[in-house]
Structures are given as structure tokens and as C-alpha cells.
C-alpha positions as CSV (number, residue, x, y, z in Angstrom):
1,M,57.8,55.9,-12.2
2,I,55.1,58.6,-12.2
3,E,55.1,62.2,-13.8
4,M,52.4,63.9,-13.6
5,K,51.5,67.7,-15.1
6,D,48.7,69.8,-14.9
7,I,46.3,66.9,-14.2
8,V,42.5,68.8,-14.3
9,K,39.3,66.5,-12.9
10,D,35.7,68.6,-12.8
11,Y,32.5,66.8,-12.3
12,V,29.2,68.6,-12.5
13,M,27.1,68.1,-9.4
14,G,23.7,69.7,-9.1
15,G,24.5,72.3,-12.5
16,E,27.9,72.9,-10.3
17,T,31.0,72.3,-11.3
18,I,33.3,70.8,-8.8
19,H,37.2,70.9,-9.4
20,A,38.3,67.6,-8.0
21,L,41.8,68.2,-9.4
22,N,42.8,71.6,-10.2
23,H,46.4,71.6,-12.5
24,V,48.3,69.2,-10.3
25,S,51.6,68.2,-10.7
26,L,52.9,65.3,-9.0
27,R,56.5,63.5,-9.1
28,V,57.1,60.4,-7.6
29,E,60.8,58.5,-8.0
30,D,61.2,55.0,-8.7
31,G,61.4,53.6,-5.0
32,E,60.1,56.2,-3.4
33,Y,57.3,56.0,-0.6
34,V,54.9,58.9,-0.2
35,A,51.5,59.6,1.2
36,I,49.0,62.0,0.3
37,I,47.1,63.4,2.9
38,G,43.7,65.8,3.2
39,P,40.4,65.7,4.2
40,S,37.4,64.1,2.8
41,G,36.4,65.7,-0.4
42,S,39.8,67.2,-1.0
43,G,40.6,64.7,-4.7
44,K,43.2,62.3,-3.2
45,S,40.9,59.8,-3.8
46,T,40.3,61.6,-7.5
47,L,44.1,62.0,-7.7
48,M,44.4,58.1,-7.4
49,N,42.1,56.9,-8.8
50,V,43.8,58.2,-12.3
51,I,47.6,57.8,-11.2
52,G,45.8,54.2,-11.2
53,C,44.2,54.4,-14.3
54,L,41.0,53.6,-12.7
55,D,40.0,57.0,-14.5
56,T,41.1,59.5,-16.9
57,S,42.0,63.5,-16.2
58,D,40.4,65.9,-18.4
59,S,43.5,67.8,-19.3
60,G,47.0,67.5,-18.4
61,T,49.7,65.1,-19.1
62,Y,50.5,61.7,-16.9
63,I,53.9,59.4,-17.6
64,L,54.1,55.7,-15.7
65,N,56.9,54.0,-16.3
66,G,58.0,56.4,-19.0
67,K,55.0,55.4,-21.0
68,P,52.4,58.6,-21.7
69,I,49.1,56.9,-21.0
70,G,46.4,60.0,-20.8
71,K,44.9,58.8,-24.2
72,Y,45.2,55.0,-23.5
73,R,41.8,53.6,-24.5
74,E,40.1,51.4,-21.2
75,R,41.7,47.9,-22.8
76,Q,45.1,50.0,-22.4
77,L,44.7,51.0,-19.0
78,A,42.8,47.5,-17.9
79,R,46.3,45.9,-19.0
80,V,48.5,48.8,-17.2
81,R,46.2,48.3,-14.2
82,N,46.8,44.5,-13.7
83,R,50.4,44.3,-15.2
84,H,52.1,47.2,-13.4
85,I,49.8,48.2,-10.5
86,G,49.1,46.8,-7.1
87,F,45.6,48.5,-5.3
88,I,44.7,48.2,-1.4
89,F,41.8,50.1,-0.8
90,Q,40.5,50.0,3.0
91,G,37.4,47.8,2.6
92,F,40.0,44.6,1.5
93,N,37.6,44.0,-1.3
94,L,38.5,40.0,-1.7
95,L,35.6,38.2,-3.1
96,P,33.8,36.4,-0.5
97,K,33.2,32.6,-1.3
98,L,37.3,32.3,-2.5
99,T,39.7,31.3,0.1
100,C,42.7,33.8,0.7
101,A,44.9,31.6,-1.7
102,E,42.6,32.3,-4.6
103,N,41.6,35.9,-4.0
104,V,45.6,36.5,-4.2
105,E,45.4,34.2,-7.1
106,L,42.9,35.9,-9.2
107,P,44.5,38.7,-10.7
108,L,47.0,36.3,-11.8
109,I,45.0,34.6,-13.7
110,Y,43.8,37.4,-15.2
111,Q,47.6,38.1,-16.3
112,K,47.3,34.1,-17.9
113,L,50.7,33.5,-15.5
114,P,50.6,29.2,-15.9
115,R,49.3,27.0,-12.9
116,G,52.9,26.3,-11.3
117,E,53.9,30.2,-11.4
118,R,50.6,31.1,-9.9
119,R,50.9,28.6,-7.2
120,R,54.9,29.3,-6.3
121,R,53.6,33.1,-6.8
122,V,50.7,32.9,-4.3
123,K,52.9,30.9,-1.1
124,E,55.4,33.4,-1.4
125,A,53.2,36.6,-1.3
126,L,51.1,34.9,1.6
127,M,54.8,33.7,3.4
128,E,55.6,37.0,2.9
129,V,52.9,39.1,4.8
130,G,52.9,36.1,7.5
131,L,49.9,34.2,6.3
132,G,51.0,31.1,5.3
133,E,48.7,29.3,7.4
134,R,45.6,31.0,6.0
135,M,45.9,30.1,2.5
136,R,42.5,28.3,2.5
137,H,40.6,30.5,5.1
138,R,37.6,32.4,3.6
139,P,37.4,36.0,4.5
140,N,35.0,35.4,7.1
141,Q,36.8,33.3,8.7
142,M,40.0,36.3,9.3
143,S,40.4,38.9,11.3
144,G,39.9,42.6,9.6
145,G,43.5,42.8,10.0
146,Q,44.2,39.4,8.3
147,Q,41.7,40.2,5.1
148,Q,44.0,43.3,4.8
149,R,47.3,41.3,4.8
150,C,45.3,39.0,2.6
151,A,44.5,42.1,0.2
152,I,48.4,43.2,0.7
153,A,50.0,39.9,-0.5
154,R,47.0,40.0,-3.7
155,A,48.9,43.3,-4.9
156,L,52.0,41.8,-4.1
157,A,51.7,38.6,-6.2
158,A,51.2,40.2,-9.1
159,R,55.0,42.1,-8.7
160,P,53.6,45.5,-9.8
161,S,55.9,48.2,-10.2
162,L,53.7,50.7,-8.4
163,I,51.8,50.2,-4.9
164,L,48.6,52.4,-4.8
165,A,47.1,51.9,-1.1
166,D,43.8,54.0,-0.3
167,E,43.4,53.9,3.9
168,P,44.9,50.9,4.2
169,T,44.2,50.9,7.9
170,G,41.0,53.1,7.4
171,N,38.9,49.8,9.0
172,L,41.4,48.7,11.6
173,D,41.7,49.3,14.9
174,K,45.1,51.2,16.1
175,K,47.4,47.9,17.0
176,T,46.2,46.3,13.8
177,G,46.8,49.5,11.7
178,N,50.4,50.2,13.2
179,E,51.0,46.0,12.3
180,I,50.0,47.1,8.9
181,M,51.9,49.8,8.7
182,A,55.0,48.1,9.8
183,L,54.7,45.8,6.8
184,F,54.2,48.9,4.5
185,D,58.0,50.0,6.4
186,R,59.3,47.0,5.1
187,L,58.1,46.8,1.6
188,H,59.3,50.5,0.9
189,E,63.1,48.7,2.3
190,E,62.4,46.1,0.3
191,G,62.4,48.4,-2.6
192,N,58.8,49.0,-3.6
193,T,57.4,52.4,-4.6
194,I,53.9,53.0,-2.8
195,V,51.8,55.6,-2.8
196,L,49.3,55.8,0.1
197,I,46.1,58.1,0.3
198,T,45.3,59.3,4.2
199,H,43.6,61.5,6.0
200,D,46.0,60.1,9.4
201,P,48.6,62.6,10.0
202,G,50.0,59.4,12.1
203,V,50.0,57.3,9.0
204,A,51.1,59.8,6.5
205,A,54.0,60.4,9.0
206,R,55.8,57.0,8.3
207,A,56.4,58.0,4.6
208,Q,59.5,59.1,3.2
209,R,57.4,62.1,1.7
210,V,54.3,63.6,2.7
211,L,52.0,66.0,0.2
212,R,48.6,67.6,1.0
213,M,45.4,68.0,-1.0
214,D,43.1,71.2,-0.6
215,D,40.2,71.9,-2.6
216,G,41.9,69.9,-5.8
217,C,45.4,71.3,-5.4
218,L,48.4,69.0,-3.9
219,T,51.5,70.4,-2.5
220,A,54.1,69.9,0.0
221,Q,54.5,71.5,3.4
222,P,58.5,71.1,4.2
223,A,59.4,71.9,7.9
224,G,59.9,75.8,7.3
225,G,55.9,75.6,6.5
226,R,56.1,77.1,2.7
227,E,54.0,75.6,0.5
228,E,55.6,74.3,-2.9
229,D,55.3,71.8,-6.1
230,A,55.1,68.7,-5.1
């Protein structure tokens, strides 16, 4: 599913070069559930942006679904994002003037799917996340947990090969956060490939495999404590 080797991403801030990603290598198999944990500024969000084709690396190799995309142009990257990657963000990123169903349908419109197919997928996705009765509600008429469920349904409706979640429980209370993570558990059991970014060890522990970002470097920490390549 994901194969990265020696990924480098630098930023220049105030005349100083920040090594956001320092020769990062990562492999994620189809159907795997991986959590990437690290403090603020460690590079984990930059890594997610590269994985999700929201940004490109300065050097290194990135292969997604068997295709090298490191040299893709923006239009090609946009096509990959729309058809192969489902994004779930801490801030939900729902459009306030659209209903829950309309928010879920929007990426399908960009895919130019027929109206009937769009409506069928929207209903299926909202039923999957337990929002079948909230289809006509707008974001300000839903709780934080319901908004995040709507965002998850939006990702699922596009039937992506990869789900990327960036701090999906960051704006939720503990009880609601646990409910959302239980939904991720179920999605993984159904065969979805999930990469989850978090700063919370409890959230990360629910994944199959936990990787750690520190100062732009990615490592796995097995039970023995010795760091090794991800």
C-alpha cells in the first residue's frame, strides 16, 4: 500500500533550516492499521501531508498502491487524493451551509459519479457510522462526535484505498473519543487500511503497529525497547 524510502522535507524559517522529515522510510501493508505518535513539531503532520499527497518531499521515493508518485504534478496529486485517500481531520472540516448528507456527497461530485450512485453511497456511509437519522442536519445542529462521524462517512463514501486520520479525537471529550476510536477499530476489522496521527498514547495503542516521530525521524519501538526502522 505505502512504501517510502529516504523521504526528506526541509523548511526554512528565520534563516534556519528545519528538517521536518529526515530520511524517513515507511512501509504499510494493505489492510494494516498504523498509528504514528509524537509531540508537536516532531514532523508527524508533515509526514501525513506527504502520505496524503497534500505536499511533496524534497527527495526520496514514495510509492502508493504500486505507483511512484514523487514526481506527480498537482493535477495528478489531486486525482490521487480524491480517488484513493480518505481524510479525517481534528477540526472535522465540514462545510457549515451544507447538510450532513451534502458534506458526505461532495467528494463524490468531484469524482463525477451519477446522482443515484452518489445518493446510495451517502446513505450507506451514514448508516455505517450511525448517522442515518441525521442526514439533513447541518454541522451546527450536531455534537462534536456526530460531526466527526459525518467526516468519517465522507471519507468512507469515496471508497478510498487508504484512510488518513489526523488527531481524530483531538476536539472530543474522552467518552466521545472512545466511541470514535471504537468505530476505527470496526473499520479496520472490515479490511480498511488506516494511518492515524496522534499525540495520545492511549489512542495509538489501539492500532496494530505504533511508530514514533521525533525531530523528523521515524522509528518503531518494540517491546524490547530497541529502536528499529519503520
